[in-house]
C-alpha positions as CSV (number, residue, x, y, z in Angstrom):
1,M,54.2,-2.4,61.9
2,S,52.3,-0.3,59.2
3,E,49.3,1.4,60.0
4,E,46.3,1.0,57.6
5,P,44.7,4.0,55.7
6,V,41.5,5.2,57.3
7,C,38.6,5.7,55.0
8,C,37.6,9.3,55.2
9,C,34.7,9.4,52.5
10,D,32.0,7.4,53.8
11,G,32.3,4.7,50.9
12,N,31.8,7.0,48.0
13,G,35.6,7.0,47.0
14,W,35.7,11.0,47.3
15,A,36.7,12.9,50.2
16,D,35.2,16.7,50.5
17,C,38.3,19.2,51.0
18,W,38.5,20.2,54.5
19,M,39.6,23.8,53.8
20,C,36.7,24.6,51.4
21,L,34.1,22.1,52.4
22,G,33.8,20.7,48.9
23,D,32.8,23.8,47.5
24,G,36.2,24.2,45.3
25,G,36.7,28.0,46.4
26,F,35.5,30.8,48.4
27,H,33.4,34.1,48.2
28,D,35.9,36.9,48.4
29,C,34.1,40.5,48.2
30,G,37.1,42.4,49.3
31,E,35.6,43.3,52.6
32,D,36.9,42.6,56.0
33,V,33.4,41.5,57.3
34,C,31.4,40.4,54.3
35,C,27.5,41.2,54.2
36,C,26.8,40.1,50.7
37,L,23.3,38.5,50.1
38,D,24.6,36.6,47.4
39,K,27.5,34.4,48.7
40,E,27.6,32.0,45.7
41,D,29.9,33.8,43.8
42,L,33.1,31.6,44.5
43,N,35.6,34.0,43.1
44,E,38.7,32.6,45.1
45,V,39.7,29.0,44.4
46,C,40.6,27.0,47.3
47,S,44.5,26.4,47.7
48,E,44.1,23.2,49.3
49,C,42.1,21.2,46.7
50,G,42.9,23.3,43.5
51,G,39.2,24.0,42.9
52,R,38.2,20.4,42.7
53,G,36.2,20.7,46.1
54,G,38.2,17.5,47.4
55,F,40.1,14.2,47.0
56,P,40.0,10.6,46.0
57,C,39.8,8.5,49.3
58,P,43.2,7.0,49.6
59,V,41.7,3.6,50.7
60,H,39.3,3.6,47.7
61,A,42.4,4.3,45.5
62,L,44.4,1.6,47.2
63,E,41.4,-0.9,46.6
64,E,41.1,0.0,42.9
65,M,44.8,-0.7,42.5
66,E,44.8,-4.2,44.0
67,P,44.5,-7.0,41.5
């Protein structure tokens, strides 16, 4: 019995990365405890999604492939 893939994107076709939460990267100032006021400088690319911020939902990808 094969399991049906589970939708993980709330119907929009795109699932945010679990590691970077959709940002595509991280702020890394080199300090052990960051106290930077402006953390919007995402200078480290997320290794999980490669900086894309997420992945295509497998359920919607399968639906698009069906004739």
